[in-house]
C-alpha positions in Angstrom: -114.9 6.4 13.8 -111.7 4.7 12.6 -110.6 1.1 12.1 -108.4 -0.7 14.7 -104.8 0.1 13.9 -102.6 -2.7 12.7 -99.8 -3.8 15.0 -99.2 -3.2 18.6 -100.4 0.0 20.3 -99.5 1.2 23.8 -102.1 3.4 25.5 -100.4 5.4 28.2 -100.7 8.6 30.3 -103.9 7.5 32.1 -104.5 5.6 35.4 -105.4 2.0 34.5 -108.2 0.4 36.5 -108.0 -3.3 35.6 -111.1 -4.3 37.5 -109.4 -4.9 40.8 -106.8 -2.2 41.3 -105.5 1.1 39.9 -102.1 1.2 38.2 -100.1 4.3 37.8 -97.2 4.6 35.4 -98.4 1.7 33.3 -99.4 1.2 29.7 -102.2 -1.0 28.2 -100.9 -2.9 25.2 -103.5 -3.5 22.4 -102.9 -5.8 19.4 -105.8 -5.5 17.0 -109.0 -6.5 18.7 -107.4 -7.9 21.9 -105.6 -6.7 24.9 -102.0 -7.9 24.7 -100.9 -6.9 28.2 -100.4 -4.4 31.0 -96.8 -3.3 31.5 -94.9 -0.5 33.2 -94.2 2.4 30.9 -90.5 1.5 31.0 -91.3 -1.9 29.4 -93.3 -0.7 26.4 -92.0 -2.8 23.5 -89.9 -0.8 21.0 -92.2 -1.7 18.1 -95.4 -0.4 19.8 -97.1 2.8 18.6 -97.5 4.9 21.7 -100.7 7.0 22.3 -100.5 9.3 25.3 -104.1 9.7 26.7 -103.1 12.8 28.8 -104.5 11.7 32.1 -107.9 10.4 33.3 -108.8 6.7 33.9 -108.7 3.9 31.3 -110.8 0.9 32.1 -112.9 -1.8 30.5 -115.9 -0.6 28.6 -119.2 -0.5 30.2 -121.6 -3.5 29.8 -125.4 -2.9 29.9 -127.7 -5.9 30.1 -130.9 -4.0 29.7 -131.3 -1.4 27.0 -134.7 -0.9 25.4 -133.6 2.0 23.1 -131.4 4.9 22.4 -130.6 7.5 19.7 -134.3 7.9 18.9 -134.8 4.1 18.3 -136.9 1.7 20.3 -136.2 -2.0 19.7 -139.9 -2.8 19.9 -140.6 -0.4 17.0 -137.9 -2.0 14.8 -136.5 -5.4 15.9 -133.8 -5.4 13.3 -130.0 -5.5 13.2 -129.9 -1.9 12.1 -132.0 -0.8 15.0 -129.7 -2.7 17.4 -126.7 -1.0 15.8 -128.3 2.4 16.2 -129.0 1.7 19.9 -125.4 0.5 20.5 -124.0 3.6 18.7 -126.1 5.9 20.9 -124.9 4.3 24.1 -121.3 4.1 23.0 -121.1 7.9 23.5 -121.7 7.2 27.2 -119.0 4.5 27.6 -121.1 1.4 26.9 -119.1 -0.9 24.6 -121.3 -4.0 25.0 -125.1 -4.2 25.5 -128.1 -6.4 25.2 -130.8 -4.8 23.1 -134.0 -5.4 25.1 -137.4 -6.3 23.7 -140.2 -5.7 26.2 -143.4 -7.8 26.2 -144.7 -8.0 22.6 -146.2 -10.3 20.1 -144.7 -13.7 19.1 -143.8 -12.2 15.7 -141.9 -9.4 17.3 -140.1 -11.8 19.6 -139.1 -14.0 16.6 -137.9 -10.9 14.7 -135.7 -9.8 17.6 -134.2 -13.2 18.0 -133.3 -13.4 14.3 -131.9 -9.8 14.4 -129.7 -10.5 17.4 -128.4 -13.7 15.8 -127.1 -11.5 13.0 -126.1 -8.4 15.0 -123.8 -10.1 17.5 -121.3 -10.8 14.7 -121.9 -7.8 12.5 -122.9 -4.8 14.7 -120.2 -3.5 17.1 -121.4 -3.2 20.7 -124.3 -5.8 20.4 -123.3 -8.8 22.5 -126.6 -10.6 22.9 -130.3 -10.1 23.4 -132.6 -9.5 26.4 -136.2 -10.6 26.1 -138.1 -8.9 29.0 -141.4 -10.8 28.7 -143.9 -12.0 27.6 -143.8 -14.5 30.5 -144.5 -11.9 33.2 -147.2 -11.4 35.8 -150.0 -9.0 35.0 -150.2 -8.0 38.7 -146.6 -6.6 38.3 -146.9 -5.4 34.7 -145.2 -2.0 35.1 -145.2 -0.4 31.6 -145.8 -3.7 29.8 -149.1 -4.6 28.2 -150.8 -7.3 30.4 -152.9 -8.6 27.5 -149.7 -9.9 25.8 -148.4 -11.7 28.9 -148.7 -15.5 29.1 -147.2 -18.5 30.9 -144.1 -20.2 29.6 -144.8 -23.3 27.6 -142.7 -26.2 26.3 -142.9 -24.7 22.9 -141.6 -21.4 24.2 -138.7 -23.3 25.9 -137.9 -24.9 22.6 -137.7 -21.5 20.9 -135.6 -19.9 23.6 -133.1 -22.8 23.8 -132.7 -22.6 20.0 -132.3 -18.8 20.3 -129.6 -19.1 22.9 -127.6 -21.4 20.6 -128.0 -19.0 17.6 -127.3 -15.8 19.5 -124.8 -17.0 22.0 -126.0 -14.8 24.9 -129.7 -14.7 25.6 -131.2 -13.3 28.9 -134.9 -13.7 29.4 -136.9 -12.0 32.2 -139.8 -14.1 33.4 -142.1 -14.1 36.4 -141.8 -16.9 38.9 -145.6 -17.6 38.7 -145.4 -17.9 34.9 -142.5 -20.3 34.7 -142.5 -23.8 36.2 -139.2 -24.8 37.9 -138.8 -27.7 35.5 -138.8 -25.3 32.5 -136.4 -22.9 34.2 -134.0 -25.8 34.7 -134.4 -26.8 31.1 -133.6 -23.2 29.9 -130.7 -22.9 32.3 -129.2 -26.2 31.1 -129.6 -24.9 27.5 -127.5 -21.8 28.3 -130.4 -19.3 28.6 -129.8 -16.7 31.4 -133.1 -16.8 33.3 -133.8 -13.6 35.2 -136.7 -13.2 37.5 -138.8 -10.0 37.4 -142.2 -8.5 37.0 -143.4 -11.1 39.6 -145.5 -11.2 42.7 -143.9 -14.4 44.0 -143.3 -15.0 47.7 -139.9 -15.8 49.1 -140.3 -19.6 49.0 -141.5 -19.6 45.4 -138.7 -17.3 44.3 -136.1 -19.5 46.0 -137.4 -22.5 44.2 -137.0 -20.7 40.9 -133.4 -19.8 41.9 -132.7 -23.3 42.9 -134.0 -24.4 39.5 -131.4 -22.3 37.8 -132.5 -18.7 37.6 -129.3 -16.6 37.5 -130.4 -13.0 38.0 -133.2 -10.6 39.0 -134.3 -7.8 36.7 -134.3 -4.2 38.1 -134.3 -5.1 41.8 -137.2 -3.5 43.8 -139.1 -2.5 40.7 -142.2 -4.5 39.6 -141.8 -7.3 42.2 -143.0 -8.3 45.7 -141.2 -6.3 48.3 -139.2 -7.0 51.4 -141.4 -7.3 54.5 -140.6 -8.3 58.0 -142.6 -11.6 57.8 -142.8 -11.8 54.0 -139.3 -11.3 52.4 -140.8 -11.5 48.9 -138.8 -11.5 45.6 -136.6 -8.6 46.9 -135.7 -10.6 50.0 -134.9 -13.7 48.0 -132.7 -11.8 45.6 -130.7 -10.2 48.4 -130.5 -13.4 50.5 -129.4 -15.7 47.6 -125.7 -15.7 46.8 -126.5 -17.4 43.5 -128.2 -14.6 41.8 -127.1 -11.3 40.3 -129.3 -8.2 40.6 -129.8 -5.5 38.0 -130.3 -2.1 39.6 -131.5 1.2 38.0 -129.5 4.0 39.7 -131.3 7.1 38.4 -132.8 8.5 41.6 -136.4 7.8 40.4 -136.8 4.0 40.2 -135.5 3.3 43.7 -134.7 5.5 46.7 -130.9 5.7 47.2 -131.3 4.5 50.8 -132.9 1.3 49.6 -130.3 0.7 47.0 -127.5 1.4 49.5 -129.0 -1.1 51.9 -129.3 -3.7 49.2 -125.7 -3.2 48.1 -124.5 -3.7 51.7 -126.7 -6.7 52.3 -126.4 -8.6 49.0 -125.0 -12.1 49.6 -122.2 -13.1 47.2 -120.8 -14.3 45.0 -123.7 -12.7 43.0 -123.6 -8.9 43.1 -125.6 -5.9 42.1 -125.1 -4.8 38.5 -125.8 -1.3 37.1 -128.4 -1.3 34.2 -129.9 1.6 32.5 -133.3 0.2 31.3 -132.8 3.1 28.8 -135.4 4.2 26.3 -135.0 5.9 22.9 -134.5 9.3 24.5 -130.9 8.5 25.6 -128.6 10.1 23.1 -131.4 11.8 21.2 -133.4 15.0 21.1 -137.0 15.0 22.0 -139.0 14.4 25.2 -141.4 11.7 24.1 -141.6 8.3 22.4 -144.1 5.5 21.9 -144.2 2.2 23.8 -146.5 -0.5 22.4 -148.6 2.3 20.9 -148.7 4.5 24.0 -147.0 7.8 24.5 -144.4 8.2 27.2 -142.9 11.6 28.1 -140.0 13.0 29.9 -141.2 14.7 33.1 -138.7 16.0 35.7 -136.0 13.7 34.5 -138.1 10.5 34.4 -140.1 8.8 31.6 -143.8 8.2 32.4 -146.9 7.0 30.7 -150.1 9.1 30.8 -151.1 7.4 34.1 -147.8 8.2 35.7 -146.3 4.7 35.4 -142.5 4.8 35.0 -141.6 3.7 31.4 -137.9 2.8 31.5 -135.3 5.3 32.2 -133.6 8.4 30.7 -130.1 7.6 32.0 -126.9 6.4 30.4 -124.3 4.1 32.0 -121.7 6.8 32.7 -124.3 8.8 34.6 -125.3 5.7 36.5 -121.7 5.2 37.6 -121.5 8.8 38.8 -124.8 8.4 40.6 -123.6 5.3 42.4 -120.6 7.2 43.6 -122.5 10.3 44.6 -125.5 8.7 46.3 -125.0 5.0 47.0 -121.9 5.2 49.2 -119.7 3.1 47.0 -116.2 3.9 45.8 -115.5 4.9 42.2 -113.7 1.5 41.8 -116.8 -0.4 43.0 -119.1 1.6 40.8 -116.9 0.8 37.8 -117.0 -2.9 38.7 -120.8 -2.7 38.8 -120.6 -1.5 35.1 -117.9 -3.8 33.9 -116.7 -6.8 36.0 -120.1 -7.8 37.4 -122.2 -7.6 34.3 -119.5 -9.6 32.5 -119.7 -12.3 35.1 -123.5 -12.3 35.0 -123.4 -12.9 31.2 -120.5 -15.4 31.6 -118.4 -13.1 29.5 -115.7 -12.7 32.1 -113.2 -14.6 29.9 -114.1 -12.3 27.0 -114.5 -8.8 28.4 -115.0 -6.7 31.5 -111.5 -6.3 32.7 -108.1 -5.1 31.5 -106.2 -8.4 31.1 -104.3 -10.2 28.3 -106.4 -12.0 25.6 -109.6 -10.1 26.6 -111.4 -7.9 24.1 -110.0 -4.4 23.7 -113.4 -2.9 24.7 -112.3 0.1 26.6 -113.4 3.5 28.0 -111.3 6.5 28.7 -112.8 8.6 31.5 -112.1 12.0 33.0 -111.2 11.9 36.7 -114.9 12.8 37.4 -116.1 9.8 35.3 -117.2 11.5 32.1 -116.5 9.8 28.8 -113.6 10.9 26.6 -113.2 8.0 24.3 -114.1 4.3 23.7 -112.7 1.4 21.9 -114.6 -1.7 20.7 -112.4 -4.5 19.5 -109.6 -2.0 19.4 -111.5 0.5 17.3 -111.3 4.0 18.7 -114.1 6.5 18.9 -114.9 9.7 20.7 -118.4 10.9 21.8 -118.2 13.4 18.9 -117.5 10.8 16.2 -119.8 8.1 17.5 -123.0 10.1 17.1 -126.1 8.0 17.4 -128.3 7.2 14.4 -131.6 8.9 14.8 -135.0 7.9 13.3 
């Protein structure tokens, strides 16, 4: 890994995808940590250092809002800035230049440690852009791989803690069940800048819509661990698809949701909220080994999926570049739309669209260079270049 070069750099020789369109014969101008412009090659400034990428696609770096682990590290095992850095380094190899380390349901002490770690990491650890707390305010009836004995309703004191955490970290996403979070507290959190995401819930359609009206902004891993879409009971899934206000995280790995269901949701989702690719990755991504521990229980890789002893899915074993390729191959979307699901849309969900997620002047020079078939060749974070070979994950 090298430092961002001083002075103006022109990246050329690749097709540029700026988030809306593809540009041939253009160069991306990078000045330190920021994008300086997109210009025809004939207009590259004379004082720019030119780097020819030799083909492929250059686009904004991937953004993943749900990452439990990577590189042999689970955030729940070590909610520290160094663990967050290790997770970010592991996923950078697969094109992710910004992620939210994700703590699943745990003790109050673990939650407090993760908040403190994220407040430090967002300014000191490249690739860490916030924190996702998935719990503990979830519904035991839809617990998934979370421990139900640690779940509890959201209280005023919890809301105080989360509001303060959002101010300290800058970007805080919290997954909570509709039945564990009164609308008044959802509104309070939303007003404080917390991104409230609904998930692990058995709520019916009407209750879900009340939570959305109160300020919930997204839905965590659509279809998984929530009430399903029925012909007379639309459930949480129906509310998520029907509401234009919410964004929906989707795990596109071929195990969590049938591709036909995801394809239908993509076609039906009412905007402006869209479906966002998330990995829900565990420590196995970017690491050797076929098992890890989750709240003291062993999860193993079996036929490409991660499961607990009882067969419950325990996160995923997929990276973001593979998710993009899966979306193109199995979900009926174009490569450009799949890239938007990993860049433009998560940036909008996090309200980072004026910071990152597209190729435009004054945005962060967080970039990924892809082969034509969407494999990662290199990344940049704040203008700092790295290849999958030089950004090896830390393993523990």
